[in-house]
DSSP file (Angstrom, degrees, kcal/mol; ACC not computed):
  #  RESIDUE AA STRUCTURE BP1 BP2  ACC     N-H-->O    O-->H-N    N-H-->O    O-->H-N    TCO  KAPPA ALPHA  PHI   PSI    X-CA   Y-CA   Z-CA
    1    1 A M              0   0    0      0, 0.0     8,-3.0     0, 0.0     2,-0.4   0.000 360.0 360.0 360.0 140.4   -3.4   -1.6  -23.3
    2    2 A S  E     -A    8   0A   0      6,-0.2     6,-0.2     1,-0.1     3,-0.1  -0.957 360.0-168.0-116.5 133.4   -6.4   -0.3  -25.2
    3    3 A F  E    S-     0   0A   0      4,-1.1     2,-0.3    -2,-0.4    -1,-0.1   0.778  81.7 -24.4 -79.7 -31.7   -9.5   -2.3  -26.1
    4    4 A N  E >  S-A    7   0A   0      3,-1.0     3,-0.8     0, 0.0    -1,-0.3  -0.895  85.9 -75.0-158.8-173.8  -10.7    0.4  -28.4
    5    5 A E  T 3  S+     0   0    0     -2,-0.3     3,-0.0     1,-0.2    -3,-0.0   0.643 128.7  45.6 -70.1 -10.7  -10.1    4.1  -28.7
    6    6 A N  T 3  S+     0   0    0      1,-0.1    46,-2.6    45,-0.1     2,-0.4   0.481 105.7  61.4-108.2  -6.5  -12.4    4.9  -25.8
    7    7 A T  E <   -AB   4  51A   0     -3,-0.8    -4,-1.1    44,-0.2    -3,-1.0  -0.978  54.9-177.6-132.2 135.6  -11.2    2.3  -23.2
    8    8 A R  E     -AB   2  50A   0     42,-2.6    42,-2.6    -2,-0.4     2,-0.4  -0.983   6.6-164.2-130.2 137.7   -7.8    1.9  -21.6
    9    9 A V  E     - B   0  49A   0     -8,-3.0     2,-0.3    -2,-0.4    40,-0.2  -0.990   8.2-172.2-123.3 129.3   -6.6   -0.8  -19.1
   10   10 A N  E     - B   0  48A   0     38,-2.5    38,-3.0    -2,-0.4     2,-0.3  -0.925   3.7-178.4-119.9 146.4   -3.4   -0.5  -17.0
   11   11 A A  E     + B   0  47A   0     -2,-0.3     2,-0.3    36,-0.2    36,-0.2  -0.991   1.9 179.8-141.2 143.9   -1.8   -3.1  -14.7
   12   12 A A  E     - B   0  46A   0     34,-2.4    34,-2.7    -2,-0.3     2,-0.3  -0.993  16.2-152.1-144.4 138.2    1.3   -2.8  -12.6
   13   13 A L  E     - B   0  45A   0     -2,-0.3     2,-0.3    32,-0.2    32,-0.2  -0.829  23.8-172.5 -98.8 148.1    3.2   -5.2  -10.2
   14   14 A F  E     - B   0  44A   0     30,-2.5    30,-2.7    -2,-0.3     2,-0.3  -0.994  21.0-176.4-145.8 152.3    5.2   -3.7   -7.4
   15   15 A R  E     + B   0  43A   0     -2,-0.3     2,-0.4    28,-0.2    28,-0.2  -0.956  11.8 179.7-143.3 122.8    7.6   -4.6   -4.7
   16   16 A T  E     - B   0  42A   0     26,-2.6    26,-3.0    -2,-0.3     2,-0.5  -0.996   9.6-167.2-129.7 127.8    8.9   -2.1   -2.0
   17   17 A V  E     - B   0  41A   0     -2,-0.4     2,-0.4    24,-0.2    24,-0.2  -0.974  11.2-167.4-115.1 119.4   11.3   -2.8    0.7
   18   18 A T  E     - B   0  40A   0     22,-2.9    22,-2.7    -2,-0.5     2,-0.3  -0.874   5.5-164.0-112.8 135.4   11.5   -0.1    3.4
   19   19 A A  S    S+     0   0    0     -2,-0.4    20,-0.1    20,-0.2    -2,-0.0  -0.850  74.3  16.4-109.0 150.6   14.2    0.1    6.1
   20   20 A N  S    S-     0   0    0     16,-0.5    -1,-0.2    -2,-0.3    19,-0.1   0.803  79.7-176.7  60.5  32.1   13.8    2.4    9.2
   21   21 A E        -     0   0    0     17,-0.4    15,-3.2    15,-0.3     2,-0.4  -0.250  26.2-114.0 -57.6 152.7   10.1    2.8    8.8
   22   22 A I  E     -D   35   0B   0     13,-0.2     2,-0.4    11,-0.0    13,-0.2  -0.792  23.5-157.7 -99.7 132.4    8.6    5.1   11.4
   23   23 A E  E     -D   34   0B   0     11,-3.3    11,-1.9    -2,-0.4     2,-0.5  -0.843   7.9-148.1 -99.9 139.8    6.1    3.9   14.0
   24   24 A I  E     -D   33   0B   0     -2,-0.4     2,-0.6     9,-0.2     9,-0.2  -0.957   7.6-166.3-112.8 121.2    3.8    6.4   15.7
   25   25 A D  E     -D   32   0B   0      7,-2.7     7,-2.4    -2,-0.5     2,-0.5  -0.935   8.1-170.6-106.7 113.5    2.8    5.7   19.3
   26   26 A I  E     +D   31   0B   0     -2,-0.6     2,-0.3     5,-0.2     5,-0.2  -0.909  31.6 109.9-109.0 127.6   -0.2    7.9   20.3
   27   27 A G  E >   +D   30   0B   0      3,-2.2     3,-1.5    -2,-0.5    -2,-0.1  -0.906  55.2  36.0 175.5 153.4   -1.1    7.9   23.9
   28   28 A G  T 3  S-     0   0    0     -2,-0.3     3,-0.1     1,-0.2    -2,-0.0   0.715 123.6 -61.5  63.4  19.4   -1.1   10.1   27.0
   29   29 A G  T 3  S+     0   0    0      1,-0.2     2,-0.3     0, 0.0    -1,-0.2   0.441 120.7  72.5  91.2  -0.1   -1.9   13.3   25.1
   30   30 A Y  E <  S-D   27   0B   0     -3,-1.5    -3,-2.2    -5,-0.0     2,-0.4  -0.925  72.1-124.0-143.0 165.9    1.3   13.3   23.0
   31   31 A S  E     -D   26   0B   0     -2,-0.3     2,-0.4    -5,-0.2    -5,-0.2  -0.893  15.6-160.8-112.8 141.7    2.8   11.3   20.0
   32   32 A V  E     -D   25   0B   0     -7,-2.4    -7,-2.7    -2,-0.4     2,-0.4  -0.991   5.7-159.3-123.4 129.7    6.2    9.6   19.9
   33   33 A Y  E     +D   24   0B   0     -2,-0.4     2,-0.3    -9,-0.2    -9,-0.2  -0.890  19.6 160.4-112.0 138.2    7.8    8.7   16.7
   34   34 A K  E     -D   23   0B   0    -11,-1.9   -11,-3.3    -2,-0.4     2,-0.2  -0.988  39.4-102.1-150.7 155.9   10.6    5.9   16.5
   35   35 A N  E     -D   22   0B   0     -2,-0.3   -13,-0.2   -13,-0.2   -14,-0.1  -0.539  31.3-124.3 -78.9 144.0   12.1    3.8   13.8
   36   36 A I        -     0   0    0    -15,-3.2   -16,-0.5    -2,-0.2   -15,-0.3  -0.773  16.6-140.1 -83.2 129.3   11.1    0.2   13.4
   37   37 A P  S    S+     0   0    0      0, 0.0     2,-0.3     0, 0.0    -1,-0.1   0.312  77.9  62.2 -82.6  13.9   14.2   -2.0   13.7
   38   38 A V  S    S-     0   0    0    -17,-0.1   -17,-0.4    34,-0.1   -18,-0.1  -0.913  87.5-102.0-128.5 157.2   13.2   -4.5   10.9
   39   39 A D        -     0   0    0     -2,-0.3    32,-2.6   -20,-0.1     2,-0.4  -0.441  25.8-143.1 -72.8 151.3   12.5   -4.1    7.2
   40   40 A T  E     -BC  18  70A   0    -22,-2.7   -22,-2.9    30,-0.2     2,-0.5  -0.969  12.6-162.1-114.3 132.8    9.0   -3.9    5.8
   41   41 A T  E     -BC  17  69A   0     28,-2.8    28,-2.3    -2,-0.4     2,-0.5  -0.960   4.2-170.6-116.7 129.1    8.3   -5.6    2.4
   42   42 A R  E     +BC  16  68A   0    -26,-3.0   -26,-2.6    -2,-0.5     2,-0.4  -0.977   5.0 179.5-118.9 124.4    5.2   -4.8    0.3
   43   43 A N  E     +BC  15  67A   0     24,-2.3    24,-2.8    -2,-0.5     2,-0.3  -0.940  20.2 140.6-118.9 144.9    4.3   -6.8   -2.8
   44   44 A G  E     -BC  14  66A   0    -30,-2.7   -30,-2.5    -2,-0.4     2,-0.3  -0.994  40.6-127.1-170.0 175.0    1.2   -6.1   -4.8
   45   45 A L  E     -BC  13  65A   0     20,-2.2    20,-2.6    -2,-0.3     2,-0.4  -0.994  17.0-168.3-134.5 140.0   -0.8   -5.7   -8.0
   46   46 A E  E     -BC  12  64A   0    -34,-2.7   -34,-2.4    -2,-0.3     2,-0.4  -0.999   5.6-178.5-133.8 135.0   -2.8   -2.7   -9.2
   47   47 A V  E     +BC  11  63A   0     16,-2.5    16,-2.4    -2,-0.4     2,-0.3  -0.992   4.5 178.4-129.6 135.8   -5.2   -2.8  -12.1
   48   48 A S  E     -BC  10  62A   0    -38,-3.0   -38,-2.5    -2,-0.4     2,-0.4  -0.964  13.7-159.3-139.3 159.3   -7.2    0.1  -13.5
   49   49 A I  E     -BC   9  61A   0     12,-2.6    12,-2.4    -2,-0.3     2,-0.4  -0.999   5.5-173.1-138.0 136.1   -9.7    0.8  -16.3
   50   50 A D  E     +BC   8  60A   0    -42,-2.6   -42,-2.6    -2,-0.4     2,-0.4  -0.982  11.0 177.1-135.6 119.3  -10.6    4.1  -17.8
   51   51 A S  E     -BC   7  59A   0      8,-3.3     8,-2.9    -2,-0.4     2,-0.7  -0.981  25.8-142.5-131.8 133.1  -13.4    4.4  -20.4
   52   52 A Q  E     - C   0  58A   0    -46,-2.6     6,-0.2    -2,-0.4    -2,-0.0  -0.853  28.1-163.9 -90.5 115.9  -15.0    7.4  -22.2
   53   53 A L  E >>  - C   0  57A   0      4,-2.2     4,-0.7    -2,-0.7     3,-0.5  -0.471  28.9 -79.8 -93.0 166.3  -18.8    6.7  -22.5
   54   54 A P  G >4 S+     0   0    0      0, 0.0     3,-0.8     0, 0.0    -1,-0.2  -0.192 109.5  33.8 -58.1 158.1  -21.3    8.4  -24.8
   55   55 A N  G 34 S-     0   0    0      1,-0.2    -2,-0.0     2,-0.0     0, 0.0   0.780 133.0 -65.2  64.0  33.6  -22.7   11.9  -23.9
   56   56 A N  G <4 S+     0   0    0     -3,-0.5     2,-0.3     1,-0.2    -1,-0.2   0.797  97.4 138.1  62.0  32.9  -19.5   13.1  -22.3
   57   57 A F  E <<  -C   53   0A   0     -3,-0.8    -4,-2.2    -4,-0.7     2,-0.3  -0.764  33.6-162.3-101.0 154.7  -19.7   10.5  -19.4
   58   58 A G  E     -C   52   0A   0     -2,-0.3     2,-0.4    -6,-0.2    -6,-0.2  -0.951   8.4-155.0-133.7 155.7  -16.6    8.7  -18.2
   59   59 A L  E     +C   51   0A   0     -8,-2.9    -8,-3.3    -2,-0.3     2,-0.4  -0.998  16.0 170.8-131.6 129.3  -16.0    5.6  -16.1
   60   60 A Y  E     +C   50   0A   0     -2,-0.4     2,-0.3   -10,-0.2   -10,-0.2  -0.999   2.0 165.3-138.8 137.2  -12.8    4.8  -14.0
   61   61 A G  E     -C   49   0A   0    -12,-2.4   -12,-2.6    -2,-0.4     2,-0.3  -0.994   8.4-174.5-148.1 151.1  -12.2    2.1  -11.6
   62   62 A A  E     -C   48   0A   0     -2,-0.3     2,-0.4   -14,-0.2   -14,-0.2  -0.989   6.5-163.4-146.7 155.2   -9.0    0.7  -10.0
   63   63 A Y  E     -C   47   0A   0    -16,-2.4   -16,-2.5    -2,-0.3     2,-0.4  -0.998   4.0-169.7-140.8 132.6   -8.1   -2.2   -7.7
   64   64 A T  E     -C   46   0A   0     -2,-0.4     2,-0.5   -18,-0.2   -18,-0.2  -0.994   3.8-168.8-126.3 131.5   -5.0   -2.7   -5.6
   65   65 A H  E     -C   45   0A   0    -20,-2.6   -20,-2.2    -2,-0.4     2,-0.4  -0.989  15.8-179.0-115.1 123.4   -4.0   -6.0   -3.8
   66   66 A M  E     -C   44   0A   0     -2,-0.5     2,-0.5   -22,-0.2   -22,-0.2  -0.989  20.6-164.1-130.4 138.3   -1.1   -5.6   -1.4
   67   67 A D  E     -C   43   0A   0    -24,-2.8   -24,-2.3    -2,-0.4     2,-0.4  -0.963  18.1-175.0-117.6 107.4    0.7   -8.0    0.9
   68   68 A A  E     +C   42   0A   0     -2,-0.5     2,-0.3   -26,-0.2   -26,-0.2  -0.883   6.0 173.0-113.5 137.1    2.8   -6.2    3.6
   69   69 A K  E     -C   41   0A   0    -28,-2.3   -28,-2.8    -2,-0.4     2,-0.3  -0.983  30.2-128.9-140.9 150.0    5.1   -8.0    6.0
   70   70 A F  E     -C   40   0A   0     -2,-0.3    15,-2.0    13,-0.3   -30,-0.2  -0.773  20.3-138.0 -93.4 143.7    7.7   -7.3    8.6
   71   71 A S  S    S-     0   0    0    -32,-2.6     2,-0.3    -2,-0.3    13,-0.1   0.549  78.9   0.0 -83.7  -3.5   11.0   -9.2    8.2
   72   72 A G  S    S-     0   0    0    -33,-0.3     2,-0.3    11,-0.1   -34,-0.1  -0.952  86.4 -75.9-162.1-178.6   11.4   -9.9   11.9
   73   73 A T        +     0   0    0     -2,-0.3     2,-0.3    10,-0.1    10,-0.2  -0.682  47.7 163.5 -90.3 143.9    9.8   -9.5   15.4
   74   74 A F  E     -E   82   0C   0      8,-2.1     8,-3.2    -2,-0.3     2,-0.5  -0.970  36.2-107.4-152.0 164.2    9.9   -6.2   17.3
   75   75 A N  E     -E   81   0C   0     -2,-0.3     2,-0.4     6,-0.2     6,-0.2  -0.857  24.9-156.5-103.1 126.6    8.2   -4.6   20.2
   76   76 A S  E  >  -E   80   0C   0      4,-3.8     4,-1.8    -2,-0.5   -40,-0.0  -0.791  17.3-136.3 -97.2 140.9    5.8   -1.7   19.6
   77   77 A T  T  4 S+     0   0    0     -2,-0.4    -1,-0.1     1,-0.2     4,-0.1   0.905 103.0  27.0 -64.6 -38.5    5.2    0.7   22.4
   78   78 A S  T  4 S+     0   0    0      2,-0.1    -1,-0.2     1,-0.1   -53,-0.0   0.714 130.6  36.7 -94.9 -24.3    1.4    0.8   21.9
   79   79 A L  T  4 S-     0   0    0      1,-0.3     2,-0.3     3,-0.0    -2,-0.2   0.577  93.9-139.3-105.2 -10.8    0.8   -2.6   20.4
   80   80 A G  E  <  +E   76   0C   0     -4,-1.8    -4,-3.8     2,-0.1     2,-0.4  -0.597  64.9   7.5  86.3-146.2    3.2   -4.9   22.1
   81   81 A Q  E     -E   75   0C   0     -2,-0.3     2,-0.5    -6,-0.2    -6,-0.2  -0.576  63.5-160.5 -79.3 128.9    5.1   -7.6   20.3
   82   82 A I  E     -E   74   0C   0     -8,-3.2    -8,-2.1    -2,-0.4     2,-0.2  -0.940  13.7-146.0-108.2 121.9    4.7   -7.5   16.5
   83   83 A N        -     0   0    0     -2,-0.5   -13,-0.3   -10,-0.2   -10,-0.1  -0.587  22.5 -99.7 -88.9 149.3    5.6  -10.9   14.8
   84   84 A S              0   0    0      1,-0.2   -13,-0.2    -2,-0.2    -1,-0.1  -0.219 360.0 360.0 -61.6 160.3    7.2  -11.2   11.3
   85   85 A G              0   0    0    -15,-2.0    -1,-0.2   -13,-0.1   -14,-0.1   0.432 360.0 360.0  73.0 360.0    5.0  -12.1    8.4
């Protein structure tokens, strides 16, 4: 959407569901990677504005709000029990 020829606003809604996401356990001088046994859901909104100002200056800003949740409870090697939601 354009307010005028110099300013543009964008907005996006998103939803991502990830299966088999990878957890990283860092400890003891080495890293261990393993799959998380539950799905992860991310819902969100992103808004940005881009404007060309006088004297060859520009202004850009963006904001993202995201809500991420696990679909169930699982045990993390480094963090212990992780609850859903």
